[in-house]
C-alpha positions in Angstrom: -221.3 -114.3 -52.4 -222.3 -117.8 -51.3 -225.6 -119.5 -51.0 -226.9 -121.0 -47.8 -229.5 -123.8 -48.0 -232.0 -124.0 -45.1 -233.8 -127.3 -45.5 -236.4 -126.5 -42.8 -239.4 -125.0 -44.7 -241.0 -123.6 -41.6 -237.8 -121.6 -40.7 -237.5 -120.4 -44.2 -241.2 -119.2 -44.2 -240.6 -117.4 -40.8 -237.5 -115.6 -42.2 -239.3 -114.5 -45.3 -242.4 -113.4 -43.4 -240.2 -111.4 -40.9 -238.2 -109.8 -43.7 -241.5 -108.9 -45.5 -242.9 -107.3 -42.3 -239.7 -105.3 -41.8 -239.6 -104.4 -45.5 -236.0 -105.8 -45.7 -234.3 -108.7 -47.4 -233.7 -112.0 -45.7 -230.0 -111.3 -45.9 -230.5 -108.0 -44.0 -232.6 -109.7 -41.4 -230.0 -112.4 -40.9 -227.2 -109.8 -40.7 -229.1 -107.7 -38.1 -229.8 -110.8 -36.0 -226.1 -111.8 -36.1 -225.1 -108.3 -35.1 -227.6 -108.3 -32.3 -226.5 -111.7 -31.1 -222.9 -110.7 -31.0 -219.7 -112.7 -31.1 -219.8 -115.3 -28.3 -216.0 -115.3 -27.9 -215.9 -111.5 -27.3 -218.7 -111.8 -24.8 -217.0 -114.6 -22.9 -213.8 -112.6 -22.6 -215.5 -109.5 -21.0 -215.3 -109.6 -17.3 -218.4 -108.8 -15.3 -218.7 -105.2 -14.1 -217.5 -104.8 -10.5 -215.6 -108.1 -10.5 -212.0 -108.6 -9.4 -211.2 -109.2 -13.1 -212.3 -105.6 -13.9 -210.2 -104.3 -11.1 -207.2 -106.3 -12.1 -207.6 -105.2 -15.8 -207.8 -101.5 -14.6 -204.7 -101.9 -12.5 -202.8 -103.4 -15.4 -204.0 -100.7 -17.8 -202.9 -98.0 -15.3 -199.5 -99.8 -14.8 -200.1 -100.3 -11.1 -197.7 -102.8 -9.6 -195.5 -103.5 -6.7 -191.8 -103.3 -7.2 -191.4 -106.6 -5.4 -193.5 -109.7 -5.2 -196.1 -109.4 -2.4 -197.1 -112.4 -0.4 -200.7 -111.4 0.0 -201.7 -114.4 2.2 -199.1 -113.6 4.8 -199.9 -109.9 4.7 -203.6 -110.6 5.1 -202.9 -112.7 8.2 -200.8 -109.8 9.7 -203.6 -107.3 9.0 -206.3 -109.6 10.4 -204.3 -110.2 13.6 -203.8 -106.5 14.1 -207.3 -105.5 13.2 -208.9 -108.2 15.4 -206.7 -107.2 18.3 -207.7 -103.5 17.8 -211.4 -104.6 17.5 -211.2 -106.6 20.8 -209.4 -103.7 22.6 -212.1 -101.3 21.5 -214.9 -103.6 22.6 -213.2 -104.1 26.0 -212.9 -100.3 26.4 -216.6 -99.7 25.8 
């Protein structure tokens, strides 16, 4: 066990009052606040739901990968050229 000194009397009074209202010790109040606050490092490492990071993590977890390296920028250009050409053709046919 170690002691923590809080020199701010106002903060100390607030903690004691809160603990009294909750019918708990100051230590229990501080512990619950820390649990509620969470660990900042763990929160920072969690990718936002729906983000590319979540998709990438899921792909890695499922062991999804290409056997060879894929040049996505070149492949994207090919797809865009083909799709745009098809789009223009459909518009002209209308």
